[in-house]
C-alpha positions in Angstrom: 76.0 -6.0 -5.4 74.7 -3.5 -2.9 75.8 -0.9 -5.5 73.4 -2.3 -8.0 70.5 -2.3 -5.5 71.1 1.3 -4.5 71.2 2.2 -8.2 67.9 0.6 -8.6 66.5 2.5 -5.6 67.8 5.9 -6.8 66.6 5.4 -10.4 63.1 4.1 -9.4 61.5 7.5 -9.2 62.5 8.4 -12.7 61.8 5.2 -14.7 58.5 6.7 -16.1 59.4 10.3 -15.3 62.6 10.9 -17.2 64.9 13.7 -16.4 67.9 14.8 -18.6 70.0 16.3 -15.9 72.4 15.1 -13.2 70.9 17.6 -10.7 68.3 15.8 -8.7 67.7 14.6 -5.1 69.5 11.2 -4.9 66.8 9.8 -2.5 63.2 10.8 -2.4 60.3 9.7 -0.2 59.1 7.4 -2.9 62.5 5.9 -3.8 62.2 2.1 -3.5 63.7 -1.1 -4.7 62.1 -2.7 -7.7 62.2 -6.0 -9.6 65.8 -5.3 -10.4 66.8 -5.7 -6.8 64.5 -8.6 -6.1 66.0 -10.7 -8.9 69.5 -9.6 -7.9 68.8 -11.3 -4.5 67.4 -14.4 -6.2 70.6 -14.8 -8.3 72.8 -14.2 -5.3 71.0 -16.8 -3.2 71.3 -19.2 -6.2 75.0 -18.7 -6.4 75.4 -19.3 -2.7 73.3 -22.5 -2.5 73.8 -24.2 -5.9 77.4 -24.9 -6.8 76.3 -26.8 -9.9 74.4 -23.7 -11.2 71.3 -25.4 -12.4 68.2 -23.7 -13.9 66.1 -25.7 -11.5 67.5 -24.1 -8.4 67.6 -20.6 -10.0 63.9 -20.9 -10.9 63.1 -21.9 -7.3 65.0 -18.8 -6.0 63.4 -16.5 -8.5 59.9 -17.7 -7.7 60.6 -17.5 -3.9 61.7 -13.9 -4.1 59.0 -13.1 -6.7 56.3 -14.3 -4.4 57.7 -12.2 -1.5 57.7 -9.2 -3.8 54.8 -9.5 -6.2 54.2 -5.8 -7.0 57.6 -4.2 -7.8 57.4 -3.4 -11.5 58.0 -6.7 -13.3 57.7 -6.6 -17.1 54.4 -8.2 -18.2 55.9 -11.2 -19.9 58.4 -11.9 -17.1 55.6 -11.5 -14.5 53.6 -14.2 -16.2 56.7 -16.4 -16.4 57.4 -15.8 -12.8 54.0 -16.0 -11.1 51.5 -17.3 -13.7 53.4 -19.8 -15.9 50.2 -21.6 -16.8 49.1 -18.5 -18.7 51.9 -18.9 -21.3 52.9 -22.5 -21.1 50.2 -25.2 -21.6 52.0 -27.6 -19.2 52.6 -24.9 -16.6 56.4 -25.5 -16.7 58.5 -22.4 -17.1 60.8 -22.2 -20.1 63.1 -19.6 -21.6 61.3 -17.2 -23.9 64.1 -15.8 -26.1 64.1 -12.4 -24.5 66.9 -9.9 -25.1 65.6 -7.4 -22.5 67.9 -5.9 -19.9 66.5 -7.9 -17.1 69.3 -10.4 -17.6 71.9 -7.7 -16.9 70.1 -6.0 -14.0 70.1 -9.2 -11.9 73.6 -10.5 -12.5 75.9 -8.4 -10.3 76.5 -11.1 -7.7 78.2 -13.2 -10.4 80.8 -10.5 -10.8 82.0 -11.2 -7.2 81.6 -14.9 -6.9 84.3 -16.5 -9.1 88.1 -16.4 -9.4 88.3 -16.2 -13.2 86.7 -14.0 -15.8 85.9 -17.1 -17.9 83.8 -18.7 -15.0 82.2 -15.4 -14.3 81.0 -15.1 -17.9 80.0 -18.7 -18.1 77.7 -18.5 -15.0 76.4 -15.1 -15.9 75.3 -16.7 -19.2 73.4 -19.4 -17.3 71.7 -16.9 -15.1 70.5 -15.1 -18.2 69.4 -18.1 -20.2 66.7 -19.3 -17.8 64.6 -16.6 -19.4 66.8 -14.4 -21.7 68.2 -17.1 -23.9 68.5 -14.7 -26.9 72.2 -14.1 -27.7 71.8 -10.4 -26.9 70.2 -11.2 -23.5 73.1 -13.6 -22.6 75.7 -11.1 -23.9 74.2 -8.3 -21.7 74.5 -10.3 -18.5 78.0 -11.5 -19.4 79.3 -8.0 -20.2 77.9 -6.6 -17.0 79.4 -9.4 -14.8 82.7 -9.1 -16.7 82.9 -5.4 -16.0 82.3 -6.0 -12.3 84.9 -8.8 -12.1 87.5 -6.6 -13.9 86.7 -3.5 -11.7 87.0 -5.4 -8.4 90.3 -6.9 -9.6 91.9 -3.6 -10.3 91.5 -3.1 -14.0 91.5 0.4 -15.3 88.6 2.0 -17.1 90.5 1.8 -20.3 91.1 -1.9 -19.8 87.5 -2.5 -19.1 86.3 -0.5 -22.0 88.7 -2.2 -24.4 87.8 -5.7 -23.3 84.0 -5.2 -23.3 84.1 -3.4 -26.7 86.1 -6.2 -28.3 84.5 -9.2 -26.6 80.9 -8.1 -26.8 81.1 -5.8 -29.8 79.5 -2.8 -27.9 80.2 0.7 -29.1 81.6 2.4 -26.0 83.2 5.2 -28.0 80.4 7.7 -27.0 79.9 10.0 -24.0 76.8 10.6 -21.9 76.5 14.1 -23.4 76.4 12.6 -26.8 73.8 9.9 -25.9 71.5 12.0 -23.7 69.7 14.3 -26.2 68.1 11.6 -28.3 68.0 8.7 -25.8 64.6 7.3 -25.0 63.1 4.4 -23.1 65.1 1.3 -24.1 64.8 -2.1 -22.4 66.8 -4.2 -24.8 70.3 -5.3 -23.7 71.8 -4.1 -26.9 70.4 -0.5 -26.5 70.8 -0.1 -22.7 73.7 -2.2 -21.4 76.4 -0.3 -23.5 74.9 3.0 -22.4 74.9 2.0 -18.8 78.5 1.0 -19.0 79.3 4.3 -20.6 77.8 6.1 -17.6 80.4 4.3 -15.4 83.2 5.1 -17.8 82.2 8.8 -17.8 81.9 9.0 -14.0 84.2 10.3 -11.3 82.9 8.4 -8.4 80.0 6.1 -7.3 77.5 8.9 -6.9 78.2 10.5 -10.2 77.7 7.2 -11.9 74.2 7.0 -10.6 73.5 10.6 -11.6 74.7 10.0 -15.1 72.7 6.8 -15.5 69.5 8.5 -14.4 70.3 11.6 -16.5 70.1 9.6 -19.8 66.4 9.2 -19.3 64.6 6.0 -20.2 64.8 2.9 -18.0 66.6 4.7 -15.3 66.3 2.2 -12.5 67.8 -0.6 -14.6 70.5 1.7 -16.0 71.5 2.8 -12.6 71.4 -0.7 -11.3 73.7 -2.0 -14.0 76.1 1.0 -13.7 75.9 1.0 -9.9 77.1 -2.5 -9.7 80.1 -1.8 -11.8 80.8 1.5 -10.0 80.7 -0.2 -6.6 83.4 -2.6 -7.7 85.6 0.2 -9.0 85.1 3.0 -6.5 83.3 1.6 -3.5 80.2 3.2 -2.0 80.3 6.2 0.4 79.1 5.4 3.9 76.4 8.1 3.8 74.8 6.6 0.7 74.7 3.1 2.2 73.2 4.5 5.4 70.6 6.6 3.6 69.6 3.6 1.5 69.5 1.2 4.5 65.9 1.9 5.5 64.7 1.1 2.0 66.3 -2.4 2.0 64.5 -5.2 3.8 66.4 -7.2 6.4 66.3 -10.4 4.4 68.0 -8.7 1.5 70.7 -7.6 4.0 71.1 -11.1 5.2 71.7 -12.4 1.7 74.2 -9.7 1.0 76.1 -10.5 4.3 76.1 -14.2 3.2 77.7 -13.1 -0.1 80.3 -11.2 1.9 81.1 -14.3 3.9 81.4 -16.6 0.9 82.8 -14.6 -2.0 85.2 -11.8 -3.0 82.4 -9.5 -1.7 84.0 -10.0 1.7 86.1 -6.9 0.9 82.8 -5.0 1.7 82.1 -6.7 5.0 83.6 -4.2 7.4 81.8 -1.3 5.8 78.5 -3.1 5.6 78.6 -4.0 9.3 79.6 -0.5 10.2 76.9 1.2 8.2 74.2 -1.3 9.1 75.2 -1.4 12.8 75.7 -5.2 12.8 
C-alpha cells in the first residue's frame, strides 16, 4: 500500500511532462502525493471500518479524504462526483457513472493485503471500483491490480502472476516496456493502462526499477507508478532509503491509516520496517 503511494509521488512530476527514459531523479522538490494516494487512503479506511463493505461507508470515506485534499489532481467528472454531486445528479445523491478509467485501479492496493483468499480480494476490489467505475473494464482493472498484489505477497512467481492475470482478465501481458514505450501516450482507461502498469512490474528487477519503468512509458505516470508500485512492494518490498525519502511528503494522518492496516491485515509484515523508517 505504501508502495502505491510512493509510486504516485514519484510519478507526479511527469504526469503532464512525459519522459521516455528510466534515467531521472526519483524525488524532486515538487514530487507530491495526488488523488491516487488520497483515494487509496479512503479505501484503506473503509476496509478497516466497514466489514460489510458497503458503498455507503466507502462514499463517506472518499468524501472525507476528498474534502481534506481538494486540490490534488482529480479528474473533472470524479471531482464533481466527489465534491459537487448536485452538479451532475438532480437529487444530489452520488451514483456510479459507468467509468472505465484507471481511478478504480489506482486506489485498490489495500484490498490486496486485507483478505485471506484471492476470491474475496477480487470480490471486494470489485465493490471498491463499482461505487463510481461500474463499467466492466473499470471493475476488471481494480480486480486485476488487487489480485496481482495478493499473489505477490503470498509468494507467487512473476510467471504465475502473469499467467493468472492474462487468463482471468484477458490482458495482453506478452509485451515488454521497450515495445510499449515508443508509441505509448496518455491513457487513462483501465484497459489501456492497467496491463501496461503490470508489465512494468513484470519487466522490473526491484522496487525502484518498477517505478522507473512505469514513469518511462510516458502518459499517466503517477497512476501507472501507483499501480505498479503497489504490486512491486508486495513482491520485492521497499528499500528503507526510499521510504525515508518519501516520508516528508506523506501526511501524518496517512501514516496513521497505514499503521492501522499493518495492525489489522497481512500488511503487518511491513510493520517493523515502517516503525524503523518513520521513527515510531
